[in-house]
PyMOL commands that place a pseudoatom at each C-alpha (Angstrom):
pseudoatom trace, name=CA, resn=MET, resi=1, chain=A, elem=C, hetatm=0, pos=[30.868, -55.159, -29.635]
pseudoatom trace, name=CA, resn=ALA, resi=2, chain=A, elem=C, hetatm=0, pos=[31.978, -51.817, -30.608]
pseudoatom trace, name=CA, resn=GLN, resi=3, chain=A, elem=C, hetatm=0, pos=[28.745, -50.947, -32.026]
pseudoatom trace, name=CA, resn=ASP, resi=4, chain=A, elem=C, hetatm=0, pos=[26.780, -52.532, -29.143]
pseudoatom trace, name=CA, resn=PHE, resi=5, chain=A, elem=C, hetatm=0, pos=[28.628, -49.634, -27.201]
pseudoatom trace, name=CA, resn=GLU, resi=6, chain=A, elem=C, hetatm=0, pos=[28.496, -47.261, -29.898]
pseudoatom trace, name=CA, resn=HIS, resi=7, chain=A, elem=C, hetatm=0, pos=[24.217, -48.481, -29.795]
pseudoatom trace, name=CA, resn=LEU, resi=8, chain=A, elem=C, hetatm=0, pos=[24.239, -47.839, -26.050]
pseudoatom trace, name=CA, resn=PHE, resi=9, chain=A, elem=C, hetatm=0, pos=[26.112, -44.607, -26.097]
pseudoatom trace, name=CA, resn=LYS, resi=10, chain=A, elem=C, hetatm=0, pos=[23.722, -42.821, -28.230]
pseudoatom trace, name=CA, resn=ASP, resi=11, chain=A, elem=C, hetatm=0, pos=[20.669, -44.862, -26.075]
pseudoatom trace, name=CA, resn=GLN, resi=12, chain=A, elem=C, hetatm=0, pos=[21.871, -43.122, -23.176]
pseudoatom trace, name=CA, resn=LEU, resi=13, chain=A, elem=C, hetatm=0, pos=[22.854, -39.771, -25.063]
pseudoatom trace, name=CA, resn=ALA, resi=14, chain=A, elem=C, hetatm=0, pos=[19.505, -39.431, -26.480]
pseudoatom trace, name=CA, resn=LYS, resi=15, chain=A, elem=C, hetatm=0, pos=[17.716, -40.171, -22.832]
pseudoatom trace, name=CA, resn=LEU, resi=16, chain=A, elem=C, hetatm=0, pos=[20.517, -37.623, -21.361]
pseudoatom trace, name=CA, resn=THR, resi=17, chain=A, elem=C, hetatm=0, pos=[19.571, -34.891, -24.349]
pseudoatom trace, name=CA, resn=GLY, resi=18, chain=A, elem=C, hetatm=0, pos=[15.507, -35.432, -23.897]
pseudoatom trace, name=CA, resn=ARG, resi=19, chain=A, elem=C, hetatm=0, pos=[15.514, -35.181, -19.812]
pseudoatom trace, name=CA, resn=LEU, resi=20, chain=A, elem=C, hetatm=0, pos=[17.709, -32.190, -19.818]
pseudoatom trace, name=CA, resn=GLN, resi=21, chain=A, elem=C, hetatm=0, pos=[15.656, -30.709, -23.326]
pseudoatom trace, name=CA, resn=GLU, resi=22, chain=A, elem=C, hetatm=0, pos=[12.460, -31.444, -20.399]
pseudoatom trace, name=CA, resn=PHE, resi=23, chain=A, elem=C, hetatm=0, pos=[14.144, -29.764, -17.725]
pseudoatom trace, name=CA, resn=ALA, resi=24, chain=A, elem=C, hetatm=0, pos=[14.865, -26.700, -19.845]
pseudoatom trace, name=CA, resn=ARG, resi=25, chain=A, elem=C, hetatm=0, pos=[11.563, -26.044, -20.566]
pseudoatom trace, name=CA, resn=GLU, resi=26, chain=A, elem=C, hetatm=0, pos=[9.710, -26.908, -16.923]
pseudoatom trace, name=CA, resn=ALA, resi=27, chain=A, elem=C, hetatm=0, pos=[12.509, -23.532, -15.807]
pseudoatom trace, name=CA, resn=VAL, resi=28, chain=A, elem=C, hetatm=0, pos=[11.069, -21.885, -18.975]
pseudoatom trace, name=CA, resn=LYS, resi=29, chain=A, elem=C, hetatm=0, pos=[7.635, -22.901, -18.261]
pseudoatom trace, name=CA, resn=ASP, resi=30, chain=A, elem=C, hetatm=0, pos=[8.472, -21.536, -14.593]
pseudoatom trace, name=CA, resn=GLU, resi=31, chain=A, elem=C, hetatm=0, pos=[10.615, -18.371, -15.670]
pseudoatom trace, name=CA, resn=LEU, resi=32, chain=A, elem=C, hetatm=0, pos=[7.220, -16.901, -17.454]
pseudoatom trace, name=CA, resn=THR, resi=33, chain=A, elem=C, hetatm=0, pos=[4.614, -18.140, -15.390]
pseudoatom trace, name=CA, resn=LYS, resi=34, chain=A, elem=C, hetatm=0, pos=[6.745, -15.516, -13.148]
pseudoatom trace, name=CA, resn=LEU, resi=35, chain=A, elem=C, hetatm=0, pos=[6.946, -12.944, -15.323]
pseudoatom trace, name=CA, resn=HIS, resi=36, chain=A, elem=C, hetatm=0, pos=[3.597, -13.348, -16.301]
pseudoatom trace, name=CA, resn=GLN, resi=37, chain=A, elem=C, hetatm=0, pos=[2.429, -12.888, -11.976]
pseudoatom trace, name=CA, resn=GLU, resi=38, chain=A, elem=C, hetatm=0, pos=[5.388, -9.503, -12.134]
pseudoatom trace, name=CA, resn=LEU, resi=39, chain=A, elem=C, hetatm=0, pos=[3.554, -8.101, -15.478]
pseudoatom trace, name=CA, resn=SER, resi=40, chain=A, elem=C, hetatm=0, pos=[0.189, -8.696, -14.033]
pseudoatom trace, name=CA, resn=ASP, resi=41, chain=A, elem=C, hetatm=0, pos=[1.861, -6.831, -10.614]
pseudoatom trace, name=CA, resn=LEU, resi=42, chain=A, elem=C, hetatm=0, pos=[3.331, -4.151, -12.654]
pseudoatom trace, name=CA, resn=ARG, resi=43, chain=A, elem=C, hetatm=0, pos=[-0.330, -2.894, -14.470]
pseudoatom trace, name=CA, resn=ALA, resi=44, chain=A, elem=C, hetatm=0, pos=[-2.086, -3.015, -11.293]
pseudoatom trace, name=CA, resn=ARG, resi=45, chain=A, elem=C, hetatm=0, pos=[0.491, -0.746, -9.847]
pseudoatom trace, name=CA, resn=VAL, resi=46, chain=A, elem=C, hetatm=0, pos=[0.057, 1.036, -13.472]
pseudoatom trace, name=CA, resn=ALA, resi=47, chain=A, elem=C, hetatm=0, pos=[-3.461, 2.030, -12.702]
pseudoatom trace, name=CA, resn=VAL, resi=48, chain=A, elem=C, hetatm=0, pos=[-3.221, 2.550, -9.301]
pseudoatom trace, name=CA, resn=LEU, resi=49, chain=A, elem=C, hetatm=0, pos=[-0.951, 5.426, -9.609]
pseudoatom trace, name=CA, resn=GLU, resi=50, chain=A, elem=C, hetatm=0, pos=[-2.772, 6.596, -12.866]
pseudoatom trace, name=CA, resn=LYS, resi=51, chain=A, elem=C, hetatm=0, pos=[-6.354, 6.431, -10.513]
pseudoatom trace, name=CA, resn=GLU, resi=52, chain=A, elem=C, hetatm=0, pos=[-3.867, 8.654, -8.130]
pseudoatom trace, name=CA, resn=ARG, resi=53, chain=A, elem=C, hetatm=0, pos=[-2.385, 11.251, -10.907]
pseudoatom trace, name=CA, resn=ALA, resi=54, chain=A, elem=C, hetatm=0, pos=[-6.173, 11.797, -11.726]
pseudoatom trace, name=CA, resn=GLU, resi=55, chain=A, elem=C, hetatm=0, pos=[-7.394, 12.686, -8.416]
pseudoatom trace, name=CA, resn=ALA, resi=56, chain=A, elem=C, hetatm=0, pos=[-4.654, 15.182, -8.109]
pseudoatom trace, name=CA, resn=ALA, resi=57, chain=A, elem=C, hetatm=0, pos=[-5.898, 16.235, -11.444]
pseudoatom trace, name=CA, resn=ALA, resi=58, chain=A, elem=C, hetatm=0, pos=[-9.448, 16.760, -9.890]
pseudoatom trace, name=CA, resn=GLU, resi=59, chain=A, elem=C, hetatm=0, pos=[-8.897, 18.057, -6.999]
pseudoatom trace, name=CA, resn=SER, resi=60, chain=A, elem=C, hetatm=0, pos=[-6.324, 20.406, -8.664]
pseudoatom trace, name=CA, resn=LEU, resi=61, chain=A, elem=C, hetatm=0, pos=[-9.260, 21.588, -10.653]
pseudoatom trace, name=CA, resn=GLN, resi=62, chain=A, elem=C, hetatm=0, pos=[-11.317, 21.805, -7.834]
pseudoatom trace, name=CA, resn=ASP, resi=63, chain=A, elem=C, hetatm=0, pos=[-8.883, 23.758, -5.983]
pseudoatom trace, name=CA, resn=SER, resi=64, chain=A, elem=C, hetatm=0, pos=[-8.683, 26.702, -8.831]
pseudoatom trace, name=CA, resn=PHE, resi=65, chain=A, elem=C, hetatm=0, pos=[-12.432, 27.532, -8.662]
for i in range(1, 65): cmd.bond("trace and resi %d" % i, "trace and resi %d" % (i + 1))
show_as sticks, trace
zoom trace
């Protein structure tokens, strides 16, 4: 009887552990997706800022002539 209970307990614990790991993997995937999107947005913003800076530098050079 004790062995049956112990076996049942171990099975349930294994199932719960598996589900918890699955939830954790999905949460990490979601966070990575968000981080990749944020990184992409930041790269786009940096590209715009670099373009604006280059244009300002070009205008500054033109004004000096």
